[in-house]
DOKOL-347955 format. One record per residue (C-alpha): x, y negated, z negated. Coordinates in steps of 0.25 Angstrom, whole numbers, plus 5000, padded with zeros to 4 digits. Layout:
<sites>
XYZ ...
</sites>
This chain:
<sites>
477046195104 477946095111 478645985103 477845885112 476445945110 476045835101 476545735110 475445655117 475345635132 475545485131 476545415122 475645295118 475745325103 477345345104 478345245099 478245105104 479445125113 478745215122 477645115124 478645025131 478945115142 477445155145 477545075158 478745155163 478045285161 477845375173 476445435175 476745585175 475645685178 475245795168 476145905171 475446025177 475846155170 476146275179 475946415176 477246465171 477746615172 478546695163 479346815168 480346915162 480346995150 480446895138 479246805141 478346905148 477346895137 476146815143 475346945146 475346975132 474746845128 475946795120 476446645121 477546615131 478946605127 479146475135 478146365137 478446235144 477746115139 477645975145 477945865136 476745765136 477645645137 477745545149 479145495152 479245345155 480345375165 481145485172 481745575162 483245595165 483745675153 483145745140 483745815128 483145865115 484045895103 483645915088 482145885092 482545755098 482145725113 482945625120 482745585135 483245485144 482445425155 482945365168 482545225163 483645235153 482745265141 482945365131 481745445125 482045505111 480945585104 480945655091 480145785094 479745795079 479045665082 478745665097 477745545096 478945455093 479745435106 480945345105 481345275118 482645205119 483145125131 484545135135 485244995135 486044985147 486544885158 485744885171 486444985180 486045095190 486445205181 485545325178 485445405165 485945545167 485845615154 485445615139 486245685128 485645705114 486445765103 486045895095 485545805083 484645715093 485245585088 486245545099 485845525113 486845495125 486345445138 487245455150 487045385164 487645415178 488545295177 489245335164 488445245155 488145315142 487145275131 487045325116 485745325108 485745365093 484545415085 484245295078 484545195089 483545115098 484445085109 485645155116 487145115116 488045135128 489245225125 490345135131 491545225129 490745335137 490445235148 490745285162 490545435157 489345505163 489045605152 488545735157 488645815144 488845795129 489345895118 488745845105 489345875092 488245955084 489045945071 488745795070 487845785057 486545725057 486945635045 487945565054 487645485066 488845515074 488945615085 490345665081 491245715092 490445745105 490945785119 490445715132 490545775146 490545685158 490145695173 491645685177 492045815169 492645745157 492345775142 492445665131 492345665116 491645555109 491045525095 489745435094 489445365082 488145275083 488245135078 487245025077 488244915081 487944895096 489344865100 490044975093 490345105101 489645235097 490745315104 491945325094 492845375105 492745445119 493945545122 494045625134 494345775131 494245855144 494045835159 493745935170 494545845179 493445865190 492645735190 491445805198 491245905187 490445855176 490345905162 488945975162 489046035148 489746015135 489746075121 490646115109 490446195097 491346215084 491746345080 491046385067 492346455061 493246335064 492746195063 493846145072 493646235083 492746205095 492146265108 491946165119 491246195132 491146115144 490346145157 490346085171 489546125183 490546245185 491446255173 491246295159 492446255149 492546295135 493646245125 493946305111 494846225102 495046155089 494746015087 495445915078 494845865065 493645775067 493545625064 493445605049 493145455051 492145405061 492945275063 494245355068 494545325082 495645345093 495745495088 495845615097 494445675101 493945795092 493945895104 495245845110 496045965105 495046065111 495146015125 496645985124 496846135124 496146155137 496646035144 497446105155 496746235156 495246225151 494446355151 493146365159 492246455166 491846415180 490546455188 490146405201 489046295201 488446215212 487446145204 488346035199 487746045184 487846145173 487446155158 488146205146 487346245133 487646305120 486546385113 486446425098 485346525095 485046465081 484446325083 484546295068 486046305070 486146225082 486846105075 487646195066 487946335072 488646365085 488046415098 488146555102 487946545117 488246445129 487646435143 488246365155 487246335165 487846335179 487446355194 487946495193 487046535181 487046535166 488446555160 488146605146 489046655135 489146665120 489946575111 490746655100 491346555090 491946675082 492946715092 494446675088 494846685103 494346545109 494246615123 493146705117 492146595112 491346615125 490846755125 489946845134 489846735145 489046775157 488346705169 486846725170 486346695184 485046605185 483846695188 483246695202 482046605204 481446645218 481646735229 482046695243 481346775253 482246735265 483546775259 482946875250 483746825238 483346775224 483446625223 484046565210 483746425206 484746355197 484146285185 484446145182 484646165167 484646275156 484446295141 484546415133 483746475122 484046595114 483546695124 483246615137 483846525147 482846405150 483246365165 482646235170 482546225185 482046115194 480546145192 480446255182 481046315170 481446465168 481746545156 482746655157 482946765146 484446765142 484346915138 483946965152 484046845161 482646865165 481646745168 480646745157 480046605159 479846515171 478946385172 478846275182 479046135178 477946045183 478545925191 478045805197 478545735209 479945695208 480045755194 481245835192 481645935181 482845865173 483245965163 483046055150 483446025136 483546105123 483446065108 484446165102 484046125088 482546145090 482546235101 481646155110 481746155126 481446035135 481346025150 481245885156 481045825170 481045685175 479645665171 479245765160 479745845148 479445985144 479646075132 479946225134 479346285122 479946425119 479246505109 479646645103 480846655112 481346785106 479946855106 480346965117 481846955115 481847085108 481447155121 482647105129 483647155118 482847285118 483047305133 484547275130 484547375119 485047265109 484147325099 484647255087 484447115094 483147155098 482647185084 483047045080 482046985089 480947085087 479747015080 478747125079 478847265073 478447335087 479647255093 480547315083 479947455085 480247445100 481647405098 481847515088 481247615097 482147575109 483447575100 483047715094 482947775108 484147715113 484947755101 484347895102 484847905117 486247865112 486247975102 486247875090 485247955083 485447895069 485247755074 484147805083 483447865071 483447725064 482747655075 481747775078 481247755064 480947615067 480247635080 478947685084 479347815091 478547925086 479147995074 479048135080 479748095093 480948035085 480948155076 480948255088 482048165095 483048185083 482648325081 482948365095 484248305094 484448375080 484848235074 484348265060 485148145054 484448055064 483148115061 483348105046 483647955048 482447935057 481548005047 482047915035 481947795043 480447825047 480147865033 480547725029 479547665038 478347745034 477247675026 476747705012 475547775018 476347875027 476447975015 476348095024 477348055034 478348015023 478248155017 478448225030 479648135034 480248145020 480148295020 480848305033 481948215029 482148305016 482348415026 483348335035 484148295023 484248435017 484648485031 485748375032 486348405018 486448555021 487048525034 488148445028 488348545017 488548655028 489448565036 490348535024 490448685021 490848715035 491948605035 492448665022 492648805028 493148765042 494348705047 494348555046 495248535058 493948555067 493048465059 492848325062 492348285048 492948315035 492248385023 492148255016 491248195027 490248305025 490248295010 490048145011 488848165021 488248265011 488348155000 487748055010 486548145014 486248185000 486248034996 485348005008 484448115004 484348074990 484047934994 482947985004 482348054992 482347934983 481647854994 480647955000 480648064990 479248024986 478748065000 479148204999 478248324995 478948374983 478748524984 479148514999 480448434996 480848534985 480648644994 481448585005 482648544996 482648674989 482648755003 483948675007 484548714993 484748564989 484748584974 485348444971 484348374980 483148454973 483648394960 483748254966 482448254973 481748314960 482448204952 481948094962 480548134962 480548154947 480348304947 481348314935 480648444931 481248514943 482648444940 482648494925 482148634929 483248644939 484348604929 483748704919 483748814929 485148784931 485348784915 485948644917 485348594904 486148464903 485548424917 484148464913 484248384900 484848264908 483648264917 482648284907 483248174898 482948074909 481448104910 480248054903 479248164906 479048244893 478548364901 479948394907 480548394893 479448494888 479548584900 481148604899 481248594884 481248744882 482548784890 483248664886 482948684871 483448834873 484748794879 485148654875 484248624863 485148514858 485148434871 483648464873 483348394860 484248284863 483448254875 482148264868 482648164858 482948074869 481448074873 480648044861 479348044868 479348194870 478248274863 478948374853 477748464854 478048504868 479448534864 479048634853 479148754863 480648714866 480948684851 480348824848 481348894857 482548824851 483448914843 483048894828 484248974823 485048924811 485848794814 486948754805 487648634810 487048514817 487448554831 486648674831 485448604824 484048654827 483748564839 482248584837 482248534823 483148414828 482148374838 480948384830 481648314818 481948204828 480448204833 479948194818 480948104812 481348004823 480148004832 479148014820 478348134827 477048164818 476648294826 476348404815 476748504825 478148454827 478248434812 477848574809 478748624819 479948554813 479548594799 479548744805 480948724811 481448674798 480748784789 481248894798 482748854798 483548974793 484148894782 483748884767 484048734767 482648664767 483348524768 482948494782 481548544780 481348464767 481848344774 480848354785 479748384775 480048264767 480248174779 478848194782 478448124770 476948114767 476548104781 476848244784 476648284799 476848434797 475748524792 475948554777 475348694777 476148734789 477448674783 477148744769 476948884777 478148874785 479048824773 478448934764 478649044775 480149004777 480448984761 480648834761 480248814747 480648674745 479948634758 478648714753 478748634740 478848504748 477648544756 476848574744 477148444738 476748374752 475448454751 475148404737 475348544731 476248504721 475948614711 476248714722 477548644726 478048644711 477548784709 478348824722 479548754717 479548814704 479348954710 480648934717 481248884704 481548744710 481248644698 481748524705 480848544717 479648574707 479948444699 480048364712 478748404717 478048394703 478348244703 477748224717 476348194713 476648064706 475248014706 474648134700 475248144686 474348264682 474848344694 476248304691 476148344677 475548474680 476648504690 477648474679 476948564669 477148674679 478648644680 478748634665 478048774664 479048834674 480248764667 479848804653 479548944657 480748974665 481748894658 482248944645 482948814641 481848734635 482748604634 483148604648 481648634652 481248514644 482248424650 481748464664 480348434660 480648294655 480748254670 479248244670 478648124662 477248194662 477548314654 477248314639 477648404629 476248454627 476248494642 477348584642 477248644628 476348764633 477448814642 478448824631 478748974626 478049024614 479349034606 480148914608 480848824598 480348684597 481748634595 481948634610 480848534613 480648464599 481148334605 480148334616 479048354607 479448244598 479648154610 478248184615 477648154601 478348014601 477747984615 476348014610 476547914598 477147804607 475947824617 474947804605 475647674601 475547624615 474147644616 473847574603 474647454608 473847444621 472547454614 472947334605 473347254617 472047274624 471247224612 472047094611 471847074626 470347084624 470346984613 471146884622 470146894634 468946874625 469546744620 469846694634 468446714638 467946634626 468846514630 468446514645 466946494641 467446364635 468246314647 467846174654 468346074663 468145914663 467645854676 467845704677 466845624685 467845574695 468345714699 468145754713 467945884721 469345934725 468745974739 467845864743 468345754733 467045704730 466645684715 466545824708 465245794699 464345754711 463945904713 464246044708 465746074706 466846174701 467946154692 469146244692 470146264680 471246204690 470446074689 469946084704 468546034705 467646064717 466146034721 465446174722 465046154736 466446114740 467046234733 466146324740 466446264754 467946284751 467846424746 466946474757 468146444767 468946554760 467946654756 467746784763 466446804771 465846894760 465946794749 465446674758 464246754761 464046784746 464346634742 463246594752 462246694746 462546644732 462346494736 461046534743 460546614730 460946494721 460146394730 458946494729 459046504714 459146354712 457846344720 457146444711 457646384699 456846254702 455546324706 455546434695 454846434682 455546424669 455646564665 456446604678 457446494676 458446584667 458446694678 458746594689 459846524681 460446654678 460446684693 461046554697 462146564686 462446704692 462546654706 463446534702 464346634695 464446704708 464646574716 465746534706 466446664708 466546644723 466746494724 467446454711 468246584707 469546504710 469946354714 470046334729 471246244728 472146334719 471546474720 471746584730 470946514741 471946394742 473146494742 472446584753 472146454762 473646414763 473646474777 472446394782 472746264790 472446134783 471446094795 470346194797 469546224810 468446134805 469446014804 470146034817 469245924824 469645824814 471145864814 471145844829 470945694827 472245684820 472945724833 473945614839 473745594854 
</sites>
């Protein structure tokens, strides 16, 4: 869409200034649109139904007079008419046309040219008589530039470093018709009589008055803010100056100072440098081009063109060169394309354009009746369209807005916009033809375009024997896989083939599982071949003279490490695509032991890794790998050989993995050497592990406990400390089988353990008997005291011990001292076991002590009987006093719950002097009663109501029975309701956690809220 598409055919609704010139407007017929043609490579896309690159659009605006000159900058269009009026249009608001009439004295002068600065704020209009006028952005009238009077301005080099915030133009260069360059500085001033030009200083002259300045431009070096490039063009010459300037003015009021660019020109005053080309036209054009429009006012241009009669002189601007003579680089003369064929002479006829502008990829050439686009990359004509002209209408020129990248063609009667869309659409094809593949890729927009570039580059690199680079691009192309593979195979380029396969593998999708597997397997074979090849080459270099070799041994060793790292990286990235048995077979066929281990580790096949280390009897490596695993099956499978060879390290590993099931480790523990171990280092590792499982991990498996007990019992030592410690640590929650434990301990002669097991089984008599059988009185005594809650059994056990002591100990006194350890034995219990012939002197004291104890016991019983009789008398007295207990109720007393007079209805009085109405007390107590008592209370109340009704209707002989029932129900009711006071009993204590305001009072409490 053109920027003027919204502009109406008539301008009746525009600014009121336009209405004042309606009478002077020419009636211009509607411009006919002729068929345009597009030729060449870039724009030959019409047959494909795509939109054209170039579109010439007529601007629906009728000019009020003949258009002399037009310029567009920063989206501001400025035009001057032959009636000395300036049109100024903001293209962001095209409906508002600003018309300014040039204030001048009556003369025969004619306007020749209009100049607009890059910001669109400053306008200078020049005439053929040397009268020059200035118009600022905010002004409604022009001012004559008095200091420039008499100078016919033909070109201006604006200072693009002038800031938007400042109204000044800063230093600008002016070229005149007589070949002189001036410097001036414009500062707009609202005072009419004050000059805008602060100074006008002549800097340079060609010294040929007939040679006018046709082009003028300057640029500052980005690396040196004081260094500038200045270029000047005439019809036949192109000057360029490079030099440093003096410091700019710091004060806008400073005058009578040297010009800013004076030092630059002074260096070339006698010998200016220029390029000269023949030109019969009498005019030329100089343009700078920056391919980044957003940097138009900040960056530096990259290219310049000088349009002359001989053609287009084009070159690059290199501001990074230290040599000033090399700022202009790659300069070349491009001839104009031929336009027609002369049949008489048989030669091509070339028309010379009247103006030119440059885009990123094209030259736009303006001729006297048509416009043409020429591709800068191949110099072919890609666009041509005839400009419709009326009678006496002439094409004036073409202008470009370098900031907004819009292009405008104007005639004496009309304006056109040349709309360029998607200019770089087919540029990639041109760079592809030039074999500039990297640049072509930058301009590719579609995947198929990039594919074509990759394919061409891959084939080109392959023909140049750049096989690795070719493989890289073949992988990104659409060349059939088998064709590329055959290419590299025939050339025996395995490295390039490997690189191609890896690149192609990266491009496969998640659904290409089969292709991934096949390519990955092929790559494994290639990697293994390469590793073996490098090893062979390394070995051959070792055993041959190094004088004939081009590469040292260190190179091949380094390559071996590199290819191994690359192969392992490949396995990490694509190992999941391999068929595991096939991969194992391939790697083992090539004898790559370390690669097998790495692959197995990567895929998590640690069973194979551990099996490999065990087969090599590298127990430490096997344990190191196993220790890092979390699958218990691996531990169970390899526990047997590890326990046989390195039992202590194997147990350490098991301890690091507490989640192992010790049941599955029993076969390995059984294979452990259970020979006698004396010191801690040679400790039975099976007992060590099982002790850890039982004591630390708290294992309760009876099988494990039985096995540990067996290991303790079968130890070749008479010391039962460890076994007894294990049995005692079990406590009452025994996890071993007592019958099995008793059998094992009995079989292995573990007496103390058997006695302990008997006691654990509750067979205290057997335990004591076994201890006495082995003459262990202390053990027998300890077990006899164990049934603490059964004095009868305990006494019986001590009797058996007493029998053994008295019968086997000849010393009666010492026997009596031992028996004193039990407080249950009496003299009469042990008398039957004394020998028939024994002197009473040996235990006379014991007999006397026993008789005294009996007397004391009798006396204690008498005292207890007397105390019981006395307590019964006191209780009977208290009962008689309770029957006479009463309370006095005053008539003004009130209920403690409802605070109404107490005597108005039934009430309760408690010893604590709290009084309650009966119904109030029932309601309060009910809140704290359990459900069962609430139901019982309701039932009692219902029965009482029914009994009272019966009492009023029954005969006299039934009144006594009814009264008895009523009295009984009242006792039950009192027992539930009045068994304690609600304000000082348990109910009050239990209700301390309840809130003061209950759920039934929540609504009332909400009225207390303060809003």
